[in-house]
Every structure is written in C-alpha cells, then in structure tokens.
N, C-alpha and C positions, 0 to 999 in steps of 0.2 A: 088350615090347621087351627087358626085362632078360634073358629067357631066351635070346634070340638072340645075346647077346654071350658070347664065350669068355674075356674078360679080366676076369672078376669073381672075387673071392676067396670063400671059404666064409663070410666075415663079411658078405657082401652089398654090399661097396663095390667100385667099379671100380678097377682098377690104372690110374692115369693116367700114360701114357707121353707125355712131351713131348720129341720127338726122342729123344736118347740118355739122357734123364733121367727117372727114375721116383721120385717122392716116396713116402714111407711111406704118406701119406694123400692122397686125391684132392682136395687143398685148396690153392688159391693165395691168398695174402694180397694184397689190393688195394693198388695204389700210391697213396699219399696225400701230396701236397705241400702246403706247403713244409716238409720235415723232419718231417712227422708220421709217415711211415714211412721212416726212415733205417736205419742199421745196427743200432740197438737192437732195434727191432721185427722187422726182416727176419731178423736173426741168430737171434732167439729162435724165430720161426716155423720157420725152416729146421732148427734144432736139434731142435725138437719133431716134425719129420716132414712139415711142409708145405713149400710153395714160398714163401720169404721174399722180399718185393719192396721194393726201394729206389726211391722216386720221385726221378727225376733233376732235376726242375724246381726251379730256384732254390736249389740247394744252396750255391752260392758266397756268397750274400748274408751269411749268418751264420757264415761259416767264417773261420778264421785267415788264409786266403789272399786275402781280399778287401781291396783297398786303397781302394776307392771309384772306381777307374778301370779295373779289370781284370775286369769281371763274367764274361765268357765264359771266360777262362783260369781264374779262381777256380772256376767250375762244374766244369771238367774235373778240377782238382786235388782238389776236395772229393768228387767222385764216386769218384775213385780211393781216397780215404781211407775212404769209407763201405763200398765193396766189400771192402777189406782188413779192416776192423773186423768186418763181418758174417761174412767167411770165418773169421776168428779165433774168433768165437763158435760157428760151426757148421762145423768142418773137413770134415765128411762130408755137410753139408746142401746143398740146392739154392738158389742165390741168383739172383734175377731182378732186372732193372732195368726200370722203366717209363719210356719215353721218349715224350713228347707230340709228335706231328707238327706241332702248331701253333707250336712253339718255333723261334725264329730259329737257335738252335744245335742243332737236332735231329740233324743229321748228325754233328756233333762229339760229342754226348753218346752217340749210338749207337756210334760208333767207339771212344770211350773205354770204354764199358761192355764191349764185346767184348775190347778189348785188355787190360783190367784183370781179366778173369776171370769176368764174369757168365756164367752157364750158360744163361740164358733172357733174351730181350728181349721185353717186352710193349709194344705200341705202339698208341695210339689218339689221340683228339682230332684226327681227320683220317684219311685213308686212307694207310697206310704203303707207298706204291707202290714206293719205292726202298730199302726196308729190306734186301733181299737184296744189293743192290749195296754197301751200306755195311759189310756183314758177310762179304763173300765170302772173306776171308782167314781166317775163323774158322768152318769148316763144322760144328763141333760145337756152336756156339751155336744154341739153338733159337729160332725166330722165331714170335711169337704176336700176330697183329693182334686188335684189339678192334673189333667191329661191333655194330650194332643191328638189322641186317636181312640177309636172305639176299642181297638185291641187292648190298649192299656187299661181302659175302664173295665173291660171284661175280666182281665187278670185280677184287678183289685177286688171287684165284686165277688168273684169266685172264691178268693182266699178269705176275705172277710166273712163271707157267709159260712164257709166250711169251718173255719177256726174259731170264729167269735159269734156266729149267728147274728151278725150285724151288717147292715147295708149303709152305704153313704147317705148322708142327709141331703146332699146336693153334690153335683159334680161340675167343676169348672173346666170348660173346654178352652184351651189357650191356643190361638193360631200363631205359630212362630213367625210367620211372614209379616206380622204386624205388631206383635207384643213387645214389651220392653224388658230390660234386664236379662236374666238367664232364660234361654229358650229351650223348650223340650223337644229338640230335634237335632240330628247331626247337621253340620254346616251345609252339606250338600242337599239336605231335605228341607231346609228352612222355608223355601219358597215353593215347595211341592204342592200341586193342586190337590193332593190327597190329604193335606193338613190345613185346609182352609175352614173357616166357620161354616161356609155354605155347604161343604162336604160333610164335615164331622158332626155338626150339631143335629141336623135332621136324622142322620143315621143313628146317633146315640139315642135321641128321643124315641125313635121307632124301636130300637133294641130294648130299651127300658120298658116301654109301654106294651109292645106287642109280644115280645119274646119272654121277658121276665115278668111282665104284668105288675110292675111296681111304679109308684108315683114318686120318682126322684127328680127334682128340678135340675135342669141343665142351665148353667150360667155361661154365657158367651163372653170371651175375653180376647183382647188383641185387636187394636184398631178402633175401639169404641170411643167416639168423640161427641157425636151429636144426637139429637132426638131421632133423626132419620136412621142413624146407625142402630140405635136401640130398637126402633120399630122393625127394622129388617131382621134383627136377631129374634124378636118375638114372633115374627112371621115364620121364621124357621122352626119354631117350637120351643125356643129358649124361654125359661121362666124368669130369667134375670140377666143382667149384664154386669161385667166387672170393668172398671176403668181406673187407670193409674196416672198416666202421663198428664192428662188435663188438670189433675189436682195438684201437680207440682207448682204451677203458677197461680197459687192461691196464697193469700196472706197467712192462712192458718198452717200451711205446709211447714214441716220441721226443717226443710232444707235452708241453707244460708242464702242470703240475697245474691251472692255471686253465682251460686249454683242455678238459681232461678233465671238469672240474667243470661246464662248460657243457653237456656231454652228459648228465651225471647229473641236472642240473636242468631239462633241456628237456622240454617237453610236445609232443604231436603238433602243436599249434597253432603252436609255435615253429619248425617246420620249413617253410621257404619256398623259392621259386625266385627267383634273382637273374639278371640278364642280365650275362654276363661280357663284357669287352672282346674276348675271343677270338672272339666271334660266336656263342657257344653259351650256353644257359641252364645254370645250376649250382644245386645244392641246398645249402642252408646253414641255420644256426641264426640265428634273428632276434636282432639286437643293435642297438646304437646306430648302428653303421656301416651295416648294411643298411637301417635306417630312413631314413638320410640320402641314400641313393643316388638316390631318386626326384627329389631337388632338383637333381641334376647332379653333376659331378665333385667329390669331397670336397676340402676345403682341403688344399693341399700335394701334390695328386696331379697330376703331369705326367710325360710320357714322358722318361726320361733314359737308358735302356739299350737300347731297341729289342729287348726280349726275345721279342716275338711277331711272327710273320709278318704277322698281321693284328691290329691293335689299334685299337679305336674311339676310345680316348683320344688316340692319336697322329694318326689320320686325320681324325676328326670332332670332337675335343674333347668327346666324350661318354663316360660310364662312369667308370672309375677305373683306377688302376694296380694290376693284380692281383698283381704281384710284391711291391709295397709292402704290400698288404692281407694277403696270405698270410704274408709274413715277420713282420708285426706280430703276427699271431695266434700264430705259432710262438714269438715272444718273450714271449708272455703278455699282450699288449694285447687282451683279449677284447672290449672295446667299440669299439676303433678298428681292428680287423682283421676279416678274413673267416673265419668258422668253417664250413668245408665239412663236410658230413655226408651220410649216407644216410638213407633214409626210416625206418629203424629206430632212429635215434639216441635217441629217447625211451624205448626199451626198456633202455637202459644204466642200471643201478641201483647198481652197485658196481664197484670196481677189483679185478680179479683177475689171475692170471698167465696168460700165453699157454697154458701147458700145461693150465690148467683149461678154457679155451675149447675146445681141441682134444679134451680128454677128454670134454667134454659132447657134442661132435659125433661122435666116433669111438671112444668109450670102451669100458670092459669089459663093458657090457651087450651088446655085440656078440661078447663072448667071444673076442676076438682081441687079443693084446698087440702093442705096437710091434715087439718082437723077432720074434714070429711073422709079422708082416706083412713085415718086412725079409727074412725067410727066403723068403717067398712071392715077393717081388719078385726076389730073386736067382735063383730057379728059372725066371723067365720068359725 
C-alpha cells in the first residue's frame, strides 16, 4: 500500500495533510484532560513539528477565571488562554483542540476554539454530527472526528456531506483495546478483534479511496509508542499516528510531577478499566480512588455543574463526578483522583523532553532533518 501513495517523502514517512495544515511530522499528540495536555505540552509538540493538542475539557476548574459559580464561562476564558500560550510557544506550529461531544458545553468550546485560533478541532466521545455547523464561519479550521469503526465514519461522512457539503479533513481511528482515557466502545467490546487498528484502518482507507474516491487521511491511535508502531500504521495505509501516553512523561507535559510518577511506577497489572459516568469505559492507573469505585459514589461526589450531557451520577446516583476526579489528579491528588492512561503507561521509565520523543520516532536514522522535511512540505 505504501508504494501506491504519492505523498510520501524519501524518508519513508507520509506527509500528513489535515485540511490546509501540514505538520513537519505525521504525528498528532493526543488530547488528555483535565489539563494534562494544555498549552505546555501542546506548544512543545507543535514547536517540535507535530500537531500539539489542547484538551478543552474542564480547563476552567483550575483557572484564575473560576469563581465557583461560572464553570462554563471560565472554560471558555481558560481555553482562550491556553490557545494563546501554545501559539506563543510555537508561532509556526499547528495547534489543535480536542472537544468531547459528551460535554454540555461542547458547542461553546468548539466555537471558542475556532474563534481563538485553533487550526484543527479533533472531536470524539460521541459522534460530532454538528461540528461543521459550529465552525462554518472558520473554513480554514480542519475538522477531525474520532471513530472506532468504519460504520461510525460512514455515519459522520454521510451527514456532513448531506447537511453541510463538507467532509472530514482527517479521521482518527482509535483502537479501544490500547487507547487511553475514554474509549469509544462498550466495555464488552473494548478488546474486540473488530475494533483493532489492523482491522479498521485498512478497511477505512479502502472505503475512502475506493468507494468514496476521496483523499482523507486516516490517523491511527491507540497503543502507538515506537517508530515500529508508527511504521506498522503507515503500512496499513494510515497517513499519520496519534500518541498521548508517551508524552505524559515529558518535562513539558502539564501534568504535576506526582501524576507523572504514577506512570513511572505503574506495572502492566496496574492498568485497568473503569466505568465513566459519561457512559463509556475508560483506561486508568489503579489507585485508592479506583479501588473505592466498586462500592458506589465516593464521598463528596455529587453533580454540581452539569458538565456532561449524560452523567450516571446525576441521573442514577451511580459512579462519580469525573470533573472532580480528573481535576484532583491534575492538582496532584494521585490517590483521590482519576489517573487516565493508555495501555503503554507501564513502558514509561523516565522523564524526557518532547523533542527526544519525536527524535526517537522520526529522527536522524531516517537521514532527514526537520529542516529538510519543512522544505519538502513547502514543495507540496
């Protein structure tokens, strides 16, 4: 399949074109909330040549804008701050914002992201059927849905084309069996062979090229760690890869040191699935908080801000307040918060710089410098 593509460099890596935006490397940093991937990490990844992604969820909670009564307004103001800070760090880089469909303020955060200069909006945790409507005044903003199946991609494409005469600028395929955070599958389907990258990526590439006859890059996500992982994805037909977990253990990541230490100390047995009040399973590191979840809502957890469209804590008094749990983790409460991770978290053994991670993935052993790749991109 590699030989059939014309948008590959001599280095062997695809040129990932997401709408009007082409990063130096075919790498998208995964969005990780709350404030695990904010301006620090996103700006560093964008500066190094990847797509840096700010997770929009819950930004307002730990911002200077939050008064205790203005959650949704604080989210918008905090997102604007993070986009500006990331842009300052990477004036020429590509900044994306990840917006979860499951959020009550989904539309507001999408519109804010577009208005404040995000070049790419990545959207999952539900099907982003109205994303083109919310961004219609910003045609240069690339729109990238996250799916776990070809069926979901078909539904999105059909509706976008019919209602908005718009197609996705790229599609992220997330494999729930390996990905971190919220997973786009029912718990019983997380490890289904029908939802692996090996199954879905080639099928989606074939559907887009042969059936729809459109050039929409597919970005493989879930379990991407090494150069070899990236190459396997490219051999499946992917035009890029998305990686989140490995970036947590970087100096530039916005997570507190205690959070990063949980990754460094985790074993494969510590990586578990939890049921999120969103209605989806999530992957996390075992801690005191996750151990107590089986007994019911943790003490002090009740719905106060209505941050989710669907919340089992609000409707059924089951589960927990995920905003509270993720914010606690970001503030360093590693036993009282939720520590989301991907399946590769136990492979984190040291804190490194973002540039070291990208060098390991796309470095000089491919005999192509960032300057040379930028020149190649400019010629496309």
